[in-house]
C-alpha positions in Angstrom: 68.8 -9.3 -81.0 66.6 -10.0 -84.0 62.8 -9.9 -83.8 60.6 -11.4 -86.6 57.1 -10.0 -87.1 54.6 -12.0 -89.2 51.6 -10.4 -90.9 48.7 -13.0 -90.8 46.6 -11.1 -93.3 49.1 -10.9 -96.2 51.5 -13.7 -95.0 54.4 -11.3 -95.1 57.3 -11.3 -92.5 59.4 -8.5 -91.3 62.7 -8.6 -89.3 63.6 -6.1 -86.5 67.1 -6.0 -85.2 67.7 -4.5 -81.7 71.1 -3.4 -80.7 72.6 -1.9 -77.6 70.3 -0.4 -75.1 67.2 -1.3 -76.9 68.0 -4.9 -76.4 68.7 -4.4 -72.7 65.5 -2.5 -72.1 63.4 -5.1 -73.9 65.0 -7.9 -71.9 64.3 -6.1 -68.6 60.7 -5.6 -69.6 60.1 -9.2 -70.5 61.7 -10.4 -67.3 60.4 -7.7 -64.9 56.7 -7.8 -65.8 56.1 -11.3 -64.4 58.0 -10.5 -61.3 56.0 -7.3 -60.7 52.8 -9.1 -61.3 53.8 -11.9 -59.0 54.7 -9.4 -56.2 51.5 -7.5 -56.4 49.4 -10.6 -56.6 51.0 -11.9 -53.4 50.6 -8.6 -51.6 46.9 -8.4 -52.6 46.4 -12.0 -51.4 48.0 -11.1 -48.1 45.8 -8.1 -47.6 42.7 -10.1 -48.3 43.8 -12.8 -45.7 44.6 -10.1 -43.2 41.1 -8.5 -43.6 39.5 -12.0 -43.2 41.3 -12.6 -40.0 40.6 -9.1 -38.8 36.9 -9.6 -39.5 36.9 -12.9 -37.6 38.6 -11.4 -34.5 36.2 -8.5 -34.6 33.2 -10.8 -34.7 34.6 -12.9 -31.8 35.1 -9.7 -29.8 31.5 -8.5 -30.5 30.1 -11.9 -29.5 32.1 -11.8 -26.2 30.9 -8.2 -25.6 27.2 -9.3 -26.2 27.7 -12.1 -23.7 29.1 -9.8 -21.1 26.3 -7.4 -21.6 23.8 -10.2 -21.1 25.5 -11.2 -17.9 25.5 -7.7 -16.6 21.7 -7.4 -17.5 21.0 -10.6 -15.6 23.0 -9.4 -12.6 21.0 -6.1 -12.7 17.7 -7.9 -12.8 18.7 -10.2 -9.9 19.8 -7.1 -7.9 16.5 -5.3 -8.6 14.5 -8.4 -7.5 16.5 -8.5 -4.3 16.1 -4.8 -3.7 12.3 -5.2 -4.2 12.3 -8.0 -1.7 14.3 -5.9 0.8 11.9 -3.0 0.3 8.9 -5.2 1.0 10.5 -6.6 4.1 11.5 -3.1 5.3 7.9 -1.8 4.7 6.5 -4.8 6.7 8.9 -4.3 9.5 8.2 -0.6 9.7 4.5 -1.3 9.8 5.0 -3.8 12.6 7.2 -1.4 14.5 4.5 1.3 14.3 2.0 -1.1 15.7 4.3 -2.1 18.5 5.0 1.6 19.3 1.3 2.3 19.4 0.7 -0.8 21.6 3.6 0.2 23.9 2.3 3.8 24.2 -1.1 2.4 25.1 0.4 0.1 27.8 2.3 3.1 29.1 -0.9 5.2 29.4 -2.8 2.3 31.0 -0.1 1.6 33.5 0.4 5.3 34.2 4.2 4.9 33.7 6.6 7.7 33.4 6.5 9.1 29.8 10.2 9.9 29.9 11.1 6.4 30.7 8.7 4.7 28.3 8.3 7.1 25.3 7.4 5.0 22.3 7.1 8.1 20.1 10.9 8.7 20.1 13.7 6.8 18.5 15.5 4.7 21.1 18.7 6.3 22.3 21.7 4.3 21.2 25.4 5.0 20.7 29.0 3.9 21.3 32.5 4.4 20.0 33.2 4.0 16.3 34.3 0.5 15.5 37.8 0.2 13.9 37.0 -3.0 12.0 33.8 -2.9 10.1 32.4 -5.3 7.6 29.9 -4.5 4.9 26.8 -6.7 4.8 26.3 -8.7 1.6 22.8 -8.8 0.3 22.1 -12.4 1.5 23.5 -11.5 4.9 21.3 -8.5 5.0 18.2 -10.5 4.2 19.1 -13.0 6.9 19.5 -10.2 9.4 16.1 -8.9 8.4 14.6 -12.4 8.8 16.1 -12.5 12.3 14.7 -9.1 13.2 11.3 -10.1 11.9 11.2 -13.2 14.2 12.3 -11.0 17.1 9.6 -8.5 16.4 7.0 -11.3 16.2 8.1 -12.6 19.6 7.9 -9.2 21.1 4.6 -8.5 19.5 3.1 -11.7 21.0 4.5 -10.8 24.4 3.1 -7.3 24.2 -0.3 -8.5 23.0 -0.4 -10.9 25.9 0.6 -8.2 28.3 -2.0 -5.8 26.7 -4.7 -8.4 27.2 -3.8 -9.0 30.8 -3.6 -5.3 31.6 -6.9 -4.5 29.8 -8.6 -7.3 31.8 -7.1 -5.8 34.9 -8.3 -2.3 33.9 -11.8 -3.6 33.1 -11.9 -5.3 36.5 -10.6 -2.2 38.2 -13.0 0.0 36.3 -16.0 -2.2 37.1 -14.9 -2.6 40.7 -17.4 -0.7 42.9 -15.7 1.7 45.3 -16.0 5.2 46.5 -18.7 7.8 47.0 -21.0 9.1 44.3 -20.2 12.7 45.3 -16.9 14.3 46.4 -18.3 16.1 49.4 -21.4 15.5 51.6 -22.1 13.7 54.9 -24.2 10.6 55.2 -27.5 11.9 56.4 -29.3 8.5 56.5 -27.7 5.0 56.6 -28.8 1.7 55.1 -31.3 -0.4 57.0 -34.1 0.3 59.5 -34.9 3.9 60.2 -37.8 6.2 61.1 -39.6 7.3 57.9 -39.3 11.1 57.7 -42.8 11.4 56.2 -44.8 8.9 58.3 -42.8 8.7 61.5 -43.0 4.9 61.3 -40.2 2.3 61.3 -39.3 1.6 57.7 -36.5 -0.1 55.7 -34.1 2.2 53.9 -32.6 0.5 50.9 -29.7 2.8 50.4 -27.5 5.6 51.8 -28.4 9.3 51.6 -25.7 11.9 51.1 -26.7 15.4 52.1 -25.4 17.9 49.6 -26.7 21.2 51.1 -27.7 22.5 47.7 -28.7 21.2 44.3 -26.5 21.0 41.2 -23.7 18.9 42.8 -21.9 16.5 40.4 -23.0 12.9 40.8 -20.3 10.4 39.6 -20.5 6.7 38.7 -18.7 4.6 41.3 -17.7 2.1 38.5 -17.8 1.7 34.8 -20.9 0.2 33.2 -24.0 0.7 31.0 -26.9 3.0 31.8 -30.0 0.9 32.0 -32.4 3.6 33.3 -32.4 7.4 33.2 -35.8 8.9 33.9 -38.3 9.8 36.6 -39.5 7.0 39.0 -42.2 7.3 41.7 -40.6 8.0 45.1 -37.1 8.3 43.6 -37.7 11.4 41.4 -35.2 11.7 38.6 -32.7 8.8 38.8 -30.0 6.9 37.0 -29.4 3.2 37.1 -26.1 1.6 35.9 -25.3 -2.0 35.3 -21.7 -2.9 36.0 -21.7 -6.5 35.1 -21.1 -9.5 37.4 -24.5 -9.0 38.9 -23.8 -5.5 40.2 -26.1 -2.4 39.7 -26.0 1.0 41.3 -28.8 3.6 41.6 -28.5 7.4 42.0 -31.8 9.1 42.9 -33.5 12.5 43.7 -31.5 14.2 40.9 -32.1 17.7 39.5 -30.7 16.9 36.0 -29.8 13.7 34.1 -26.7 13.8 31.9 -26.9 10.3 30.5 -29.5 8.2 28.7 -30.2 4.4 28.6 -27.6 2.6 26.5 -24.7 5.0 27.3 -21.4 3.5 28.4 -20.1 5.4 31.4 -16.6 5.3 33.0 -15.7 5.2 36.6 -15.8 8.7 38.0 -17.9 10.1 35.0 -20.5 12.7 35.9 -23.9 11.2 35.2 -26.3 13.6 36.9 -26.6 16.7 39.1 -28.0 16.4 42.6 -31.4 17.7 43.4 -34.5 17.4 45.6 -36.9 15.6 43.2 -39.2 12.8 44.3 -40.0 11.9 47.9 -37.3 14.0 49.5 -37.0 16.4 52.4 -34.0 18.4 51.0 -31.1 18.3 48.5 -29.4 15.0 48.7 -28.3 11.9 46.7 -29.9 8.5 47.4 -27.4 5.8 46.6 -28.2 2.1 46.3 -26.2 -1.0 45.4 -27.9 -4.2 44.0 -26.2 -7.5 43.7 -27.8 -10.3 41.7 -31.1 -8.5 42.0 -31.0 -8.0 45.7 -30.4 -4.7 47.6 -27.2 -4.8 49.7 -25.6 -2.3 52.1 -23.6 0.3 50.1 -21.4 1.1 53.0 -18.8 -1.6 52.4 -18.4 -0.4 48.7 -18.3 3.3 49.7 -15.5 2.8 52.1 -13.3 0.4 50.2 -10.5 1.6 48.0 -10.1 1.1 44.3 -8.0 -1.7 42.9 
């Protein structure tokens, strides 16, 4: 193989003759370099394309992950909102149950029912065998169950409030119902009506009943609930208490030794309001008891001997 080299500066030419292995090596180099360059160029292009597709798949995966995270966050927010709603409902139901328990306990005390049978301070006794098939309540089902329980509690509350109103009215009527004696022990020493006056010996009208006590300091009790309208000394009566029971009824307790109430006090049936004495126009320790109806004096005997409601 003959190679001609041209010198551009001096215009001279030189000839180089390659023989044997030198010619073979030069041929391989001239043919192999383009092939090698082509191979590496194709490989580099493939790597760049692979990286491009890899980046595109990674971006799509990241976008999908962000979307899933957003969905999870939305579900979490909805769940929290539902839990807050359930918490409020539970708090409301618990408050109502406490009110119902208090009302039930009050009715039990008013009705004097057996505490063991109607004990609203204890959790109701329930039980039964374990169910083989059980279903978990979903959140919407649980909310619906709470709504049903709320309506049931409201119905029971209305019924209990109505019952409470009726029973309180009955209690008020019973408490204001005049009955019984103003003292636990003591005989009737002077009845209601005409009698011989113990001081003048003349026929006179006795406006009440006298209960001989034998000694002073005996408890005097209100025969019905009411409001004290007078608690002081009055001519002829000595120390006395007057109680207004409503519905036109008043009672009077006279010749007392000590007064235990004052005007404006609210007294209950059976409450001790004074101690018996011998004050005023009296011949000995006793209680003078009067009943007034619509401003007129009436015979207390019928009220003393009748039973409570």
